[in-house]
C-alpha positions in Angstrom: -11.6 15.2 3.1 -8.3 15.3 5.1 -7.4 18.9 4.7 -4.9 20.9 6.7 -2.3 23.7 6.2 1.3 23.2 7.1 1.0 26.0 9.7 -2.2 24.5 11.2 -0.3 23.1 14.2 -3.4 22.3 16.3 -5.2 20.3 13.5 -2.0 18.4 12.7 -1.4 17.6 16.3 -4.9 16.1 16.7 -4.6 14.1 13.5 -1.3 12.7 14.6 -2.8 11.9 18.1 -5.6 9.8 16.5 -3.2 8.1 14.0 -0.8 7.2 16.8 -3.7 5.9 18.9 -4.7 3.6 16.0 -1.1 2.3 15.7 -1.1 1.5 19.4 -4.4 -0.5 19.2 -3.1 -2.4 16.1 0.2 -3.2 17.8 -1.4 -4.4 21.1 -4.7 -5.9 20.0 -4.6 -6.4 16.2 -6.1 -4.4 13.4 -9.4 -6.3 13.6 -9.9 -4.9 17.1 -9.6 -1.2 16.2 -12.8 0.7 17.2 -13.6 4.4 17.2 -14.1 4.4 21.0 -10.8 2.7 21.7 -8.9 5.2 19.5 -10.7 8.2 20.9 -10.0 7.1 24.5 -6.3 6.5 23.8 -6.0 9.9 22.0 -7.8 11.7 24.8 -10.8 12.9 22.8 -14.4 11.9 22.5 -15.6 9.6 19.7 -17.5 12.3 17.9 -14.4 14.4 17.4 -12.8 11.7 15.1 -15.5 12.3 12.5 -14.4 15.9 12.2 -11.1 14.6 10.8 -11.8 11.2 9.2 -14.7 10.1 7.0 -15.1 6.7 8.6 -13.4 4.0 10.7 -11.7 2.4 7.6 -10.1 5.6 6.7 -8.8 6.0 10.2 -7.4 2.5 10.2 -5.8 3.2 6.8 -3.7 6.0 8.3 -2.8 4.0 11.3 -1.7 1.0 9.2 0.7 2.8 6.9 3.6 2.8 9.4 3.4 -1.1 9.4 4.5 -1.0 5.8 8.0 -0.2 7.0 9.5 -3.7 6.3 8.1 -3.6 2.7 9.4 -0.1 2.0 12.9 -1.0 3.4 13.0 -4.2 1.3 12.4 -2.5 -2.1 16.0 -1.5 -2.8 17.2 -5.0 -1.9 14.9 -6.6 -4.4 15.6 -4.1 -7.2 19.3 -4.4 -6.8 19.0 -8.0 -8.0 18.8 -7.0 -11.6 19.3 -3.9 -13.9 16.8 -5.2 -16.5 13.5 -3.2 -16.5 11.2 -6.2 -16.9 13.1 -8.1 -14.1 12.7 -5.1 -11.8 9.0 -4.9 -12.6 8.6 -8.5 -11.5 10.9 -8.1 -8.5 9.0 -5.1 -7.1 5.8 -7.1 -7.4 7.4 -10.0 -5.6 8.5 -7.7 -2.8 5.0 -6.3 -2.5 3.1 -9.6 -2.5 5.5 -11.3 -0.2 5.0 -8.6 2.4 1.3 -8.5 1.6 0.8 -12.2 2.3 2.9 -11.9 5.5 0.6 -9.1 6.8 -2.6 -9.5 4.8 -4.9 -7.5 7.1 -2.5 -4.5 7.0 -2.2 -4.5 3.2 -6.0 -5.2 2.8 -6.8 -2.2 5.0 -4.5 0.0 2.9 -4.9 -1.2 -0.7 -8.2 -3.1 -0.9 -10.6 -1.9 1.8 -13.2 0.8 1.0 -12.0 3.9 2.7 -14.4 6.4 1.2 -13.4 9.3 -1.1 -10.6 7.9 -3.3 -9.9 11.2 -5.1 -7.6 12.3 -2.3 -4.0 11.1 -2.3 -4.0 9.9 1.3 -0.4 8.6 1.3 0.7 12.1 0.5 -1.4 13.5 3.4 0.1 10.9 5.7 3.7 11.7 4.8 3.0 15.4 5.2 2.2 14.6 8.8 5.1 12.2 9.3 7.8 13.4 6.8 10.5 11.8 8.9 9.4 8.3 7.8 10.7 9.1 4.3 14.1 10.3 5.5 16.1 7.1 4.6 14.2 6.2 1.5 16.0 6.7 -1.9 14.4 9.6 -3.7 13.6 7.5 -6.9 11.1 5.4 -4.9 9.3 8.2 -3.3 6.9 9.1 -6.2 5.5 5.5 -6.1 5.3 5.5 -2.3 3.3 8.7 -2.3 0.5 7.2 -4.4 -2.6 5.9 -2.5 -4.1 4.0 -5.5 -2.5 0.7 -6.4 -3.3 1.4 -10.1 -1.2 4.6 -10.0 1.7 2.8 -8.2 1.6 0.2 -11.0 1.7 2.7 -13.8 4.8 4.3 -12.2 6.8 1.1 -11.9 5.8 -0.4 -15.3 6.8 2.9 -17.1 10.5 1.8 -17.5 9.3 -1.4 -19.2 7.4 0.8 -21.7 10.4 3.0 -22.3 12.6 -0.1 -22.8 10.2 -1.5 -25.4 8.8 -4.4 -23.5 5.2 -3.1 -23.7 3.2 -0.6 -25.6 1.2 1.7 -23.3 -2.0 -0.2 -24.1 -0.4 -3.6 -23.3 1.1 -2.2 -20.1 -2.3 -1.0 -18.9 -3.7 -4.5 -19.6 -0.8 -6.2 -17.7 -1.4 -3.9 -14.7 -5.1 -4.5 -14.7 -4.8 -8.3 -14.8 -2.1 -8.3 -12.1 -4.1 -6.0 -9.8 -7.2 -8.1 -10.2 -5.3 -11.3 -9.2 -3.7 -9.5 -6.3 -7.0 -8.2 -4.9 -8.6 -11.5 -5.4 -5.9 -13.6 -3.7 -5.6 -11.1 -0.8 -9.3 -11.1 -0.2 -9.4 -14.9 -0.2 -6.5 -15.0 2.2 -8.2 -12.6 4.6 -11.4 -14.7 4.6 -9.4 -18.0 5.1 -10.6 -19.3 1.7 -7.1 -19.8 0.3 -5.3 -23.0 1.3 -1.7 -21.7 0.7 1.0 -20.7 3.1 2.3 -17.2 2.6 5.3 -18.6 0.7 3.1 -20.8 -1.6 0.8 -17.8 -2.2 3.7 -15.7 -3.3 5.0 -18.4 -5.6 1.5 -18.9 -7.2 1.1 -15.1 -7.7 4.5 -14.8 -9.3 3.7 -17.7 -11.6 0.6 -16.0 -12.8 2.2 -12.6 -13.4 5.1 -14.0 -15.2 2.7 -15.8 -17.5 0.8 -12.5 -18.0 3.9 -10.4 -18.8 5.3 -13.1 -21.1 2.0 -13.2 -23.1 2.0 -9.4 -23.5 5.7 -8.6 -23.9 7.0 -7.4 -27.3 10.3 -8.9 -26.3 11.7 -10.9 -23.4 14.5 -10.1 -21.0 
């Protein structure tokens, strides 16, 4: 469990030191080359100390990888400004997400697909409590989604306007979200393991074709 109080300066300083060390390794050597020993050495602590703060290596990498979502986060307003229609925006925000995912599959896999241990914690919220400045230039309406660690919860947030606009019932929206998430995790895993013979552009196009088909089959009306 990643627990700290806002006035616990020492614990927050050590957490940030480890996270910044992970960022450094990812930047210089790639996410696949992150090890406990490398991170500890760069942070100036021994390896055993890391386990006082993080459950496992995957969780440590998760925190270090979040800052590499910057391009995706900054692109969200650009995509959503292309349409005022709720269903169009739902599809556009998925396009933004998968385009960036397939451009940086190892980063997105580490954050949204990899097993990082206890999933009951909202780890994104913990991250932004440590690095609140990274949300300074983000429009407030996007922050609730960005604070969610679980992709299913992010999906439920950005499909809600479609429910309110009458495109889906709550039940159909849940089915749409589940189908799309399963396709996403499957394609991302295949790409990570070099079992998908698509370029990142082709993969994005294929994914969008699938989710447009899913939304069309479940929508009570079309935009």
